[in-house]
N, C-alpha and C positions, 0 to 999 in steps of 0.2 A: 501495500500502501503507499510505503514511502516516497517507492520508485515511481508510482504515479501521481503523485502530488507534487514532487519535482518535474514532472511531464507539465503537470496542468502549469505550475507556475512560471516555468520556461517557455510555454505556449503563451502568456500572456504579456510576458517581458518580449519576447519577436513579435507579437502583433503591434505595440507597443512602435518598437524599433522601426518597424515596416510604415508606419504613420507618421513617424515623423521624419523619416530620410525622404518619403514620396513626394512633396514638393521641392525640399531642398537641391534633390538630386535634378530634378527635374529644371529646377531655374540656374544649375549649376554648369547645365548640360552631358550631365553625365546619362542621360538614357532620353527617350520622346516622351513628350505630357502623355502618351498612352500607355506608357510601361508605368508611370506614376502613378493613375487611375486605376492601374491592375493591381501595384504595391497596396492600394487603399483599401479592395474590393477583398485582397487577402488579409490584410489587417482590419477587416468587418469582420470576416469569417474564424478570423482565427481569437478575437477578443471576442463575440459572440460562444464557440467552442469553449473558451479558455470562462468566462462567467458560469457555461452551465454546469463546466465537469467540477469547476471551484464548488459552486452549491451543490449539489450531488454529493458531493462530499463531507462540505459541513454540515447534510441532515444523516450520513450515515455512523452512526459509533465508531467504528470501524477509522473509518475516513477521518475523525475528529483526534483520534489516537496520535502522540507527538506536536500538538496545538494547531491551535486553529487561527493564530496570525499570519502566516502565509498563504493559507487559502484566502481567506477576507480577501486581503492585498491582491492577490490576481484575481478574485471576483470582480472587488475595484477595479482593479487595472485593465479588465477584460473589458467589464461593461463600461466604461470612462472611454477607450479605444473604439470601440463598436460605436460610440454615440454619434462620435465625429463625421464619419461617413455614412452613417444611416440619417443622421439630419440633413447632408448634403444631397442625397438621393431622394428623399421625402421632398425639398425644398424643388429640387430639379423636378420632379414629376408634378408636380402644383407651379410651376411657370410653364409657358410653349419655349420650345426648342428653336429659339430665334437669339439673335447674337448682333442683329443693327437697332440701334435706337435712336429716334429723334425725334424734337419737339415739335417737329413738322415733316409730316410723314405725306404730304401734299407735292411740295418742294424741297425736300431736305439737304442738307446743303452738303455742298461737295467736297471731296478730297482731292489737294492737288497737291502741295507740297509733298505727303506725308505717302502719296501714291510709288516712288521706286522707295521706299522702305519696306513696301508690304510683295514689292518685288517674286516671293517667295513664298507670301501667304498664304495657304490655304484656301480663306474666303476673298475672294475681290474688294478692291474698293468701292464698286457701285453700288447703289442702294438697291437692297435686298429685293422689293419689290411691293403689291399691293396684297400680298400675302401674308406678306410679315407685317407692314402696316396695320391690317384689320386684325391681326392677334396681339399687335401692340397695344392697340386701342382699347382692345378686353382686357388684359392684361393690365396694361398702367395706362388709365384713364389723367392718370394726375400728369402724366408727361407733356407739359404744354410751353408755347413759348413765353417768357420773362417781359412782360411788357410795364417801359417803366417812363416818367414823364422827363427825362435827364437825357439830354446833346447827347447824340452816338461818338463824337471825341473822346466826352467824358468815362462815359460807359466801355470804349474799347480800353480805355486808360484801366479802370477798376475789372473789367475780364478779363486783360493779363496778368493784372495784380495776384486775381483771385486763382486762373490758372495756376500761377506759380508758386501758390501756399498752397494744392493741392500736392504737389510736389513731382508736377509733370513736369518730361521734359519739351520745353517749347522747339517746336520743329522752325517754325513762322511764323511771324506777327506782322500780319499786310492791313496798316492801318486805313490805306489809300480803301482798299477793297472791302473792309469790316472784316476779316478773315483771319482768326488765331487755327492754330493748328497743332497739337500737341500729343505726346505720347506718355502713356501711362504703363507702368510696370506693374504687376501684383506685387504683395508680399510674397505669399507663400510657392507658388510655383511660378511667378516669373511670367505670368503672361504681358504679350504686347497689347495694348489694348489703343484707340486709335483715337483722337476726341478731334472734331472741329466745330467750331464757334461763328457764329455768324450776327454782325451788330448792322442792322438795316433803320433808319429814319422813317418816321411813320407819319410827319410833320406837327404832331404834339410832343414826342420824345421820340425813344428805340423802340427797336423788338431785337430780342436777342432769342435767339436757335443755336441746339447745342444736340450734334451729332454724335454719338460713341458707338464703334463698332471694335468687335474681337478680332484678332488675326487668326487665329485657329477655335477649330470648336464648332457644332451643329447647337448648343444650349450654352448662355453665359451666365445662366444659373440666379440672371437679375442684378449681375452686377455691371451692365451697362446704365440700367435706367438707377442704380443705387447712385452712382457716379453721378450723372443726371443732377439727381436731386441732390445730393452734397454741393453738388459745386454752383447749383442755381441759388441756393440757404444762402450762399457763403457771398455770392457776388451780390444777392440783392442785400444781403445786410451790409456790404461796402459801398453801397449806392445811396441806402438811406441814411448813412453815418456822415 
């Protein structure tokens, strides 16, 4: 029984390690993002298996011999490890499989300066189309243009400040055309998503549109919508201040 206990504890530790290296290994270029997702899937299965086996041993008198602390740690570690990819899967299943989000789905801002940077990206820079627009409107009805009673030149300055404050890499800032392009690198997997910001005057002030698109993957698991929301909140606060 002691050998079984050690196997269960080792399985919980292995699952946690797989989860910990899945993202950073992808970010460092040690493997493709698909393999990183595979590691997370293995972490999910391993974590569930470790938690279930640890629980079974805890309820068995023979399993508790030799102490319960190791099994309790294995149960908690396995359950905690499995919870991370499980939550990600549940979120992905609740959202449409899209990766191109824009505040203007009829006339979305075009990428210009970042196009060469996406040359090898599986997802092209062109807008994904009407089907994506319909799915976006249903899933993210709050993603809309920001309308402010401030001159475009001032809004452009604040928009550039806000983009830099997000930690994005500015690719181009063209005040004449009212366009800012940038790239955001995600923390865990190191995915590169591109952003284009368009500022236009409307006679009363300015209209700000933002588009964010992933370079890889079918589903962004809501990342692009969250990025746009956070940016527009920050920009609105800067304009009002």
